[in-house]
C-alpha positions as CSV (number, residue, x, y, z in Angstrom):
1,M,120.0,103.2,83.4
2,T,117.2,105.1,81.7
3,P,113.5,104.8,82.4
4,E,113.0,103.3,79.0
5,E,115.5,100.6,79.7
6,L,113.8,99.8,83.0
7,K,110.3,99.8,81.4
8,A,110.9,96.2,80.3
9,R,111.4,95.2,84.0
10,I,108.1,96.8,85.2
11,V,104.7,95.0,84.9
12,R,101.7,97.2,85.5
13,Y,98.6,95.7,87.1
14,G,96.5,97.0,84.3
15,E,98.8,95.4,81.7
16,L,98.8,91.9,83.1
17,I,97.9,89.3,80.5
18,P,95.8,86.4,81.9
19,C,95.7,82.8,80.9
20,H,92.3,81.1,81.2
21,T,93.6,77.6,80.3
22,A,96.7,77.4,82.6
23,F,95.8,74.3,84.6
24,I,94.0,71.0,84.6
25,D,90.9,72.3,86.3
26,T,90.2,74.9,83.6
27,H,86.9,73.3,82.7
28,T,85.9,72.1,86.2
29,P,82.8,73.8,87.5
30,G,83.7,76.1,90.3
31,S,87.3,76.6,89.0
32,D,86.6,77.5,85.4
33,Q,86.7,81.3,85.9
34,K,90.2,81.6,87.1
35,E,92.8,83.9,85.6
36,N,96.4,83.0,86.0
37,F,99.3,85.3,85.5
38,T,103.0,84.6,85.1
39,I,104.9,87.8,85.9
40,I,108.5,86.8,86.4
41,G,110.0,83.4,85.3
42,G,108.3,80.5,83.5
43,G,106.0,79.6,86.4
44,V,104.2,76.3,86.5
45,S,101.5,76.7,83.9
46,E,100.5,73.6,82.0
47,S,99.4,75.6,78.9
48,P,101.4,76.9,76.0
49,D,99.0,79.9,76.0
50,Q,100.5,81.3,79.2
51,H,102.1,84.7,78.7
52,V,105.4,85.3,80.5
53,H,106.0,89.0,81.2
54,I,109.6,88.9,82.4
55,S,111.7,85.9,81.5
56,I,114.9,87.0,83.2
57,P,116.0,84.3,85.8
58,H,115.7,85.6,89.4
59,G,116.1,82.4,91.4
60,F,112.3,82.4,92.0
61,N,109.1,83.0,90.1
62,I,106.4,85.7,90.5
63,G,102.8,85.0,89.5
64,A,99.3,85.9,90.4
65,A,95.8,84.4,90.5
66,G,92.6,86.5,89.9
67,Q,89.3,84.9,90.7
68,P,85.7,86.1,91.0
69,P,83.7,85.3,94.1
70,K,83.2,81.6,95.0
71,C,85.8,80.5,92.4
72,R,88.4,78.1,93.8
73,N,91.8,76.7,92.8
74,S,91.9,72.9,93.1
75,L,94.0,70.9,95.5
76,H,97.7,70.6,94.4
77,S,101.2,70.5,95.8
78,H,104.6,71.9,94.9
79,R,108.1,70.6,95.4
80,T,109.4,74.1,96.2
81,A,108.0,77.1,98.2
82,E,104.7,78.7,97.3
83,V,104.0,82.0,99.1
84,F,100.9,84.1,98.6
85,F,100.0,87.6,99.7
86,V,96.5,89.0,99.2
87,L,96.4,92.1,97.0
88,K,92.6,92.3,96.7
89,G,89.7,90.6,98.5
90,R,89.2,88.0,101.1
91,W,90.5,84.5,100.6
92,R,90.2,81.1,102.2
93,F,93.2,78.7,102.0
94,F,92.7,75.0,102.8
95,W,94.9,72.0,102.7
96,G,95.2,68.2,103.1
97,R,94.4,65.3,100.8
98,W,90.7,66.3,100.7
99,G,91.2,69.9,101.7
100,S,89.8,69.2,105.2
101,A,93.0,69.0,107.3
102,G,93.0,72.8,108.1
103,E,92.2,76.2,106.7
104,V,92.9,79.9,107.3
105,V,91.3,83.1,106.0
106,L,93.5,85.9,104.7
107,E,92.7,89.6,104.3
108,E,94.3,92.2,102.1
109,G,98.1,92.4,102.8
110,D,98.3,89.1,104.8
111,I,100.9,86.6,103.6
112,F,101.0,82.8,103.7
113,N,104.2,80.7,103.3
114,I,102.5,77.4,102.5
115,P,104.5,74.4,103.8
116,T,105.9,72.4,100.9
117,G,104.7,68.9,100.3
118,I,101.1,69.3,101.4
119,F,98.0,69.6,99.1
120,R,96.6,73.1,99.1
121,G,93.8,75.0,97.5
122,F,92.3,78.4,97.8
123,E,89.1,80.3,97.0
124,N,87.9,83.9,96.8
125,I,85.3,84.2,99.6
126,G,84.9,88.0,99.1
127,L,82.1,89.8,97.3
128,D,84.2,91.2,94.4
129,Y,87.0,90.0,92.0
130,G,90.0,89.2,94.1
131,M,93.8,88.9,93.3
132,I,96.5,87.1,95.1
133,M,100.2,87.5,94.3
134,A,102.5,84.4,94.4
135,I,106.2,83.7,94.9
136,L,107.4,80.3,93.8
137,G,110.8,78.9,94.7
138,G,113.4,78.2,92.1
139,D,113.8,79.3,88.5
140,D,111.9,76.2,87.3
141,A,109.5,76.3,90.3
142,G,110.2,72.7,91.1
143,G,109.2,71.2,87.8
144,G,105.5,71.7,88.0
145,V,102.4,71.0,89.9
146,I,101.4,67.7,91.7
147,W,97.6,67.3,91.6
148,A,95.4,65.4,94.1
149,P,94.1,62.3,92.2
150,Q,90.5,63.5,92.3
151,V,91.4,66.7,90.5
152,I,92.8,64.8,87.6
153,E,89.8,62.4,87.5
154,E,87.3,65.3,87.6
155,A,89.2,67.2,84.8
156,R,89.0,64.1,82.6
157,D,85.2,64.1,82.9
158,H,85.3,67.7,81.5
159,G,87.6,67.0,78.6
160,L,91.0,67.8,79.9
161,V,93.9,65.3,80.1
162,L,97.3,66.1,81.5
163,G,100.1,64.2,79.8
164,E,103.1,62.7,81.6
165,N,105.0,65.4,79.8
166,G,103.2,68.1,81.9
167,V,101.2,69.4,79.0
168,L,97.4,69.8,78.9
169,Y,95.3,68.4,76.1
170,D,91.8,69.7,75.6
171,S,89.3,67.5,73.8
172,E,87.0,70.6,73.4
173,K,89.7,71.9,71.0
174,G,90.1,68.5,69.3
175,Q,93.3,67.7,71.0
176,S,94.3,64.3,72.3
177,L,97.4,62.7,73.8
178,P,100.2,62.5,71.2
179,E,101.5,59.1,70.3
180,G,104.0,57.9,72.8
181,V,102.7,60.2,75.6
182,A,100.8,58.6,78.4
183,P,98.4,60.3,80.8
184,M,99.9,61.7,84.0
185,P,99.7,58.8,86.4
186,L,97.6,59.2,89.6
187,L,99.4,59.1,92.9
188,T,99.2,55.8,94.6
189,E,97.8,55.3,98.1
190,E,101.4,54.6,99.2
191,E,102.6,57.9,97.7
192,L,99.7,59.8,99.2
193,R,100.7,58.7,102.6
194,D,103.9,60.8,102.2
195,F,101.8,64.0,102.1
196,P,101.4,65.5,105.6
197,E,98.0,66.5,107.0
198,P,98.9,69.3,109.4
199,T,96.2,71.1,111.4
200,A,95.6,74.8,111.4
201,A,97.1,75.0,114.8
202,E,100.3,73.5,113.4
203,V,100.5,75.7,110.3
204,V,99.1,79.1,111.0
205,P,101.4,80.4,113.8
206,D,104.6,79.7,111.8
207,Y,103.5,80.2,108.3
208,V,101.0,83.1,108.3
209,A,101.8,86.8,108.9
210,R,99.1,89.4,109.2
211,Y,99.3,92.8,107.5
212,W,98.8,95.0,110.6
213,D,101.4,93.0,112.6
214,L,103.9,93.6,109.8
215,V,103.0,97.4,109.7
216,A,103.9,97.5,113.4
217,L,107.1,95.5,113.0
218,A,108.4,97.5,110.0
219,D,109.3,100.5,112.1
220,P,111.9,101.9,111.8
221,E,113.5,99.1,109.7
222,P,112.0,96.8,107.0
223,A,110.6,93.7,108.6
224,T,112.0,90.4,107.4
225,V,108.9,88.3,106.8
226,I,110.4,85.1,105.3
227,G,114.0,84.2,105.8
228,E,116.5,82.6,108.1
229,T,115.8,85.3,110.7
230,G,112.3,86.2,109.5
231,L,109.0,86.3,111.4
232,L,108.2,83.2,109.4
233,R,111.5,81.5,109.8
234,D,112.3,79.5,106.6
235,R,114.9,79.2,103.9
236,P,113.0,78.6,100.7
237,G,115.7,80.1,98.3
238,F,114.5,83.7,98.7
239,E,113.9,86.3,101.4
240,V,110.7,88.4,101.7
241,S,110.7,91.7,103.6
242,F,108.0,94.2,104.3
243,L,108.4,98.0,103.9
244,S,106.1,100.6,105.4
245,R,106.2,104.4,105.3
246,A,108.3,104.2,108.5
247,S,110.9,101.9,107.0
248,A,111.1,103.3,103.5
249,I,114.6,103.1,101.9
250,R,115.5,106.8,101.5
251,Q,119.2,106.3,100.9
252,M,120.6,104.6,97.7
253,E,121.4,100.9,98.2
254,E,122.3,98.1,95.8
255,R,122.5,94.4,95.7
256,D,124.3,91.8,93.7
257,R,121.1,90.2,92.5
258,P,117.8,91.5,91.3
259,T,115.3,93.0,93.8
260,V,111.6,92.6,93.1
261,L,109.3,95.3,94.5
262,M,105.5,94.6,94.9
263,P,103.4,97.4,96.4
264,V,100.4,96.4,98.5
265,Q,99.2,99.9,99.7
266,G,99.9,103.4,98.4
267,H,102.1,104.6,95.6
268,W,105.9,104.1,95.8
269,R,108.7,106.0,94.0
270,V,111.7,104.0,93.0
271,S,114.6,106.2,92.2
272,W,118.1,105.5,90.8
273,P,120.9,107.9,89.6
274,E,119.4,108.3,86.1
275,G,115.7,108.6,86.9
276,S,112.7,107.4,88.8
277,V,109.4,105.6,88.4
278,T,106.2,105.4,90.5
279,L,104.6,102.0,91.3
280,A,101.0,101.4,92.4
281,P,99.4,98.4,94.2
282,G,99.5,95.4,91.9
283,D,102.5,96.6,89.9
284,T,105.7,94.5,89.9
285,M,109.2,95.8,89.3
286,S,112.5,94.0,89.0
287,V,115.4,96.3,90.0
288,P,118.5,95.1,88.2
289,E,121.4,93.8,90.2
290,N,124.1,96.4,91.2
291,L,121.8,99.3,90.5
292,P,121.8,101.9,93.3
293,H,118.2,102.7,94.2
294,C,115.9,104.0,96.9
295,V,112.3,103.1,97.6
296,E,109.9,105.5,99.3
297,P,106.2,106.5,99.3
298,S,105.3,109.2,96.8
299,M,101.9,110.2,98.4
300,T,100.4,110.6,101.8
301,G,98.3,107.8,103.3
302,A,98.8,104.1,103.9
303,A,101.9,102.7,102.2
304,A,103.2,99.1,102.3
305,L,105.3,97.1,99.9
306,Y,106.7,93.5,99.7
307,R,110.3,93.1,98.6
308,V,111.7,89.7,97.3
309,I,115.4,88.8,96.9
310,A,116.9,85.4,96.1
311,T,119.3,83.8,98.6
312,D,121.9,81.1,98.2
313,D,119.7,78.6,99.9
314,P,118.5,75.8,97.6
315,A,114.9,75.9,96.4
316,G,113.3,72.7,97.8
317,P,111.1,71.2,100.5
318,T,111.1,73.0,103.8
319,W,108.1,71.6,105.7
320,T,109.8,68.3,106.7
321,G,112.9,70.1,107.9
322,W,111.0,72.4,110.2
323,R,108.7,69.6,111.4
324,D,111.6,67.4,112.3
325,A,113.1,70.4,114.2
326,G,110.0,70.5,116.4
327,R,108.1,73.2,114.6
328,G,104.9,71.3,113.9
């Protein structure tokens, strides 16, 4: 495979195309400066304006959120996994019906496997523009986003209505619900009781991994971060591993499904029999299935990379299963 053929499977950080109207809180003060990116797969955007960089099914989706300081993403839930790692900045993640059940602060390189079935939100608490990279379970990412009722109500006050078809309608653009399409119904109090309210003590030890711990663990082999035998033991339909300079893949290897590479620190050279390419932090590469390749740092200094590969596990809720097994 030539570099030209692989170019369509590489998304450079500087070439990411943002969407400013992706979700229902687009006009809500405090959330109206978000940039959302869909890198691999259809994602969960509610806007037809969302650009998809790579549409090839992988068994999971890759996206990103870019936000200036003090900008937040409103409380929502997913039916499948949502995993974030911090590429730039300092971020506070919070969860619960009102965002007050628990919280954790993540620094660059840290990763958070947010339990499915809980309301979660996040905000950039750093001093500069920040970026977090996201992995969503399933090719259809569970069919969309479930918003806390107050988010839908507040958005309506600012001209945005979400239809029951999952599409946003913006009165500022002269749009209204089409005939026969009702507004997305608010969750009832009975339905809201099904959303757990775990504390930070219940969530953080089993769902958060720190960058410097992973650097230590990824020596001499890549560290499995999320997976059946991972540091964050889970089976969300994909496996995430962490590579450092000490655990770079210097011998050609291949897999029967696509491998997604996402550098966090340093420059990485991905080589295959016909060529090579260098990735920088913020770049995303999808290595085709059955393509022999190796992955190693191309410069001196810090080097770290996340690798994502689909597994045969079904994409679906995982929080309840682990909680029932005594993990929370």
